[in-house]
C-alpha positions as a LaTeX table, in Angstrom:
\begin{tabular}{lrrr}
\hline
Residue & $x$ (\AA) & $y$ (\AA) & $z$ (\AA) \\
\hline
Met1 & 75.07 & 137.25 & 109.31 \\
Ile2 & 78.64 & 138.18 & 110.29 \\
Gln3 & 78.79 & 135.17 & 112.62 \\
Leu4 & 78.15 & 132.81 & 109.70 \\
Ala5 & 81.08 & 134.25 & 107.75 \\
Ile6 & 83.65 & 133.89 & 110.55 \\
Ala7 & 84.32 & 130.14 & 110.19 \\
Pro8 & 84.91 & 130.32 & 106.41 \\
Val9 & 87.25 & 133.28 & 106.92 \\
Phe10 & 89.34 & 131.21 & 109.35 \\
Leu11 & 89.41 & 128.41 & 106.78 \\
Leu12 & 90.49 & 130.95 & 104.17 \\
Thr13 & 93.37 & 132.00 & 106.42 \\
Ala14 & 94.46 & 128.38 & 106.84 \\
Ile15 & 94.33 & 127.82 & 103.09 \\
Ala16 & 96.44 & 130.94 & 102.54 \\
Thr17 & 99.06 & 129.51 & 104.90 \\
Ile18 & 99.04 & 126.21 & 103.00 \\
Ile19 & 99.47 & 128.09 & 99.71 \\
Asn20 & 102.42 & 129.97 & 101.21 \\
Val21 & 104.10 & 126.68 & 102.19 \\
Leu22 & 103.43 & 125.18 & 98.76 \\
Ile23 & 104.91 & 128.17 & 96.95 \\
Ala24 & 108.03 & 128.04 & 99.16 \\
Arg25 & 108.47 & 124.34 & 98.35 \\
Leu26 & 107.96 & 125.07 & 94.67 \\
Ala27 & 110.64 & 127.77 & 94.76 \\
Arg28 & 113.14 & 125.43 & 96.42 \\
Ala29 & 112.51 & 122.64 & 93.92 \\
Val30 & 112.81 & 125.04 & 90.96 \\
Asp31 & 116.04 & 126.50 & 92.35 \\
Arg32 & 117.51 & 123.01 & 92.81 \\
Arg33 & 116.48 & 122.09 & 89.27 \\
Arg34 & 118.18 & 125.22 & 87.91 \\
Val35 & 121.42 & 124.40 & 89.72 \\
Leu36 & 121.42 & 120.83 & 88.45 \\
Glu37 & 120.66 & 121.89 & 84.88 \\
Glu38 & 123.43 & 124.48 & 85.04 \\
His39 & 126.05 & 121.97 & 86.19 \\
Leu40 & 124.84 & 118.99 & 84.13 \\
Pro41 & 127.39 & 119.47 & 81.30 \\
Glu42 & 130.27 & 119.43 & 83.83 \\
Tyr43 & 129.33 & 116.06 & 85.34 \\
Gly44 & 130.88 & 112.75 & 84.38 \\
Ala45 & 128.75 & 109.87 & 83.07 \\
Asp46 & 127.84 & 108.35 & 86.46 \\
Arg47 & 127.19 & 111.67 & 88.11 \\
Arg48 & 125.22 & 112.87 & 85.07 \\
Ala49 & 122.94 & 109.82 & 85.23 \\
Ala50 & 122.29 & 110.47 & 88.92 \\
Ala51 & 121.63 & 114.14 & 88.20 \\
Gln52 & 119.16 & 113.23 & 85.44 \\
Arg53 & 117.33 & 110.91 & 87.84 \\
Glu54 & 117.18 & 113.72 & 90.37 \\
Leu55 & 115.91 & 116.11 & 87.69 \\
Ala56 & 113.10 & 113.67 & 86.87 \\
Met57 & 112.21 & 113.50 & 90.56 \\
Leu58 & 112.29 & 117.29 & 90.84 \\
Asn59 & 110.02 & 117.61 & 87.82 \\
Arg60 & 107.55 & 115.22 & 89.45 \\
Arg61 & 107.68 & 117.21 & 92.70 \\
Ile62 & 107.20 & 120.50 & 90.87 \\
Thr63 & 104.18 & 119.11 & 89.04 \\
Leu64 & 102.65 & 117.86 & 92.29 \\
Val65 & 103.22 & 121.18 & 94.07 \\
Ile66 & 101.63 & 123.08 & 91.19 \\
Trp67 & 98.58 & 120.78 & 91.33 \\
Ala68 & 98.36 & 121.11 & 95.12 \\
Ala69 & 98.60 & 124.90 & 94.89 \\
Ala70 & 95.92 & 124.99 & 92.18 \\
Leu71 & 93.60 & 122.87 & 94.33 \\
Ala72 & 94.26 & 125.09 & 97.36 \\
Val73 & 93.46 & 128.18 & 95.30 \\
Leu74 & 90.29 & 126.49 & 94.01 \\
Ser75 & 89.30 & 125.71 & 97.60 \\
Ala76 & 89.93 & 129.35 & 98.57 \\
Leu77 & 87.83 & 130.54 & 95.63 \\
Phe78 & 84.95 & 128.33 & 96.76 \\
Ile79 & 85.24 & 129.86 & 100.23 \\
Cys80 & 85.20 & 133.39 & 98.78 \\
Val81 & 82.09 & 132.63 & 96.74 \\
Leu82 & 80.54 & 131.00 & 99.83 \\
Ile83 & 81.10 & 134.16 & 101.90 \\
Gly84 & 79.64 & 136.33 & 99.15 \\
Thr85 & 76.65 & 134.01 & 98.75 \\
Ala86 & 76.02 & 134.02 & 102.50 \\
Phe87 & 75.98 & 137.83 & 102.56 \\
Val88 & 73.73 & 138.04 & 99.48 \\
Gly89 & 71.36 & 135.52 & 101.05 \\
Ala90 & 71.19 & 137.57 & 104.23 \\
Val91 & 70.67 & 140.91 & 102.48 \\
Val92 & 68.14 & 139.75 & 99.87 \\
Ala93 & 66.37 & 137.36 & 102.26 \\
Ile94 & 66.69 & 134.35 & 99.93 \\
Asp95 & 67.33 & 130.86 & 101.25 \\
Leu96 & 70.73 & 130.04 & 99.81 \\
Ser97 & 71.63 & 127.49 & 102.47 \\
Lys98 & 71.88 & 124.65 & 99.95 \\
Thr99 & 74.19 & 126.71 & 97.75 \\
Val100 & 76.33 & 127.63 & 100.76 \\
Ala101 & 76.47 & 123.98 & 101.83 \\
Phe102 & 77.45 & 122.90 & 98.30 \\
Leu103 & 80.22 & 125.51 & 98.16 \\
Phe104 & 81.53 & 124.47 & 101.57 \\
Ile105 & 81.57 & 120.78 & 100.59 \\
Ala106 & 83.29 & 121.61 & 97.28 \\
Ser107 & 85.89 & 123.66 & 99.15 \\
Val108 & 86.60 & 120.89 & 101.65 \\
Ile109 & 86.89 & 118.31 & 98.86 \\
Ala110 & 89.35 & 120.51 & 96.93 \\
Leu111 & 91.34 & 121.11 & 100.12 \\
Thr112 & 91.40 & 117.39 & 100.95 \\
Ile113 & 92.70 & 116.49 & 97.49 \\
Cys114 & 95.24 & 119.33 & 97.79 \\
Leu115 & 96.55 & 117.89 & 101.06 \\
Met116 & 96.73 & 114.39 & 99.59 \\
Val117 & 98.76 & 115.64 & 96.62 \\
Phe118 & 100.95 & 117.62 & 99.02 \\
Leu119 & 101.53 & 114.49 & 101.09 \\
Arg120 & 102.66 & 112.68 & 97.95 \\
Glu121 & 105.10 & 115.49 & 97.16 \\
Ile122 & 106.49 & 115.36 & 100.70 \\
Thr123 & 106.99 & 111.60 & 100.36 \\
Ile124 & 108.91 & 112.03 & 97.11 \\
Ala125 & 111.01 & 114.79 & 98.68 \\
Ala126 & 111.86 & 112.59 & 101.67 \\
Val127 & 112.94 & 109.73 & 99.42 \\
Ser128 & 114.90 & 112.01 & 97.09 \\
Ala129 & 116.78 & 113.58 & 100.01 \\
Arg130 & 118.78 & 110.37 & 100.25 \\
Gln131 & 119.37 & 110.20 & 96.49 \\
Thr132 & 120.54 & 113.70 & 95.60 \\
Val133 & 123.69 & 114.44 & 93.68 \\
Gly134 & 126.37 & 115.71 & 96.02 \\
Pro135 & 128.36 & 118.88 & 95.43 \\
Gln136 & 130.73 & 118.75 & 92.50 \\
Pro137 & 134.37 & 119.58 & 93.32 \\
Phe138 & 135.36 & 123.00 & 92.08 \\
Ala139 & 136.82 & 122.62 & 88.61 \\
Arg140 & 139.71 & 124.95 & 87.91 \\
Lys141 & 139.56 & 125.99 & 84.28 \\
Asn142 & 142.71 & 128.07 & 84.26 \\
Ala143 & 145.96 & 126.11 & 83.75 \\
Thr144 & 147.92 & 128.70 & 85.75 \\
Ala145 & 145.54 & 128.32 & 88.69 \\
Gln146 & 145.84 & 124.53 & 88.49 \\
Ala147 & 149.64 & 124.70 & 88.56 \\
Lys148 & 149.63 & 127.18 & 91.45 \\
Tyr149 & 147.16 & 125.04 & 93.42 \\
Ala150 & 149.24 & 121.91 & 92.82 \\
Thr151 & 152.45 & 123.55 & 94.08 \\
Glu152 & 150.75 & 125.13 & 97.10 \\
Ser153 & 149.15 & 121.87 & 98.17 \\
Thr154 & 152.40 & 119.87 & 97.93 \\
Thr155 & 154.94 & 122.36 & 99.33 \\
Ser156 & 153.22 & 124.30 & 102.06 \\
Thr157 & 150.80 & 122.01 & 103.82 \\
Pro158 & 151.28 & 122.83 & 107.52 \\
Ala159 & 150.01 & 120.22 & 109.94 \\
Ser160 & 147.10 & 121.37 & 112.00 \\
Arg161 & 147.59 & 121.75 & 115.71 \\
Ala162 & 145.31 & 118.80 & 116.40 \\
Glu163 & 147.47 & 116.54 & 114.19 \\
Ser164 & 150.88 & 117.60 & 115.53 \\
Pro165 & 152.67 & 115.39 & 118.08 \\
Ala166 & 153.29 & 118.42 & 120.30 \\
Ser167 & 149.59 & 118.99 & 120.71 \\
Asp168 & 149.11 & 115.29 & 121.58 \\
Gln169 & 151.77 & 115.61 & 124.27 \\
Ala170 & 150.21 & 118.83 & 125.61 \\
Arg171 & 146.85 & 117.08 & 125.91 \\
Thr172 & 148.27 & 114.13 & 127.84 \\
Thr173 & 150.70 & 116.03 & 130.07 \\
Pro174 & 149.07 & 117.81 & 133.04 \\
Ser175 & 149.65 & 121.51 & 133.31 \\
Ala176 & 152.45 & 122.69 & 135.64 \\
Lys177 & 150.49 & 125.60 & 137.07 \\
\hline
\end{tabular}
């Protein structure tokens, strides 16, 4: 009896791992959507259009992840009912093998559809990675800060050591040690 329940328990563990991955992907997509929605009013027309396209893609991804997670949970529920049915069948001495087989097939079908939906979400994410809106330059809202930044950037811009002619000479001249 216990031996029959071991394989479905391993499948249940695998499904739990898949659900964990799906929820992490959902959280990242939702966080990205929140950031875009927060900065949308600050964007110019071109950048706003790109951000709106990305928001539409994120909404599609979020919908797919939610469906994949729901199918994974459904598959896990079928496995839980399967384990319970197997134990009831063993204790009561009723032949529930057809019910157990049906539950296993239903679980595998739900898991297969879950993985197909997940694959679609991954494909959209891979395509959208090349089409995301880049970081917006920091907008200074304070006029005093803008004036200070403008004077600092024009008056005191020291050349970096790598750009100075002395460092070029030091790199080409051998050491006298």
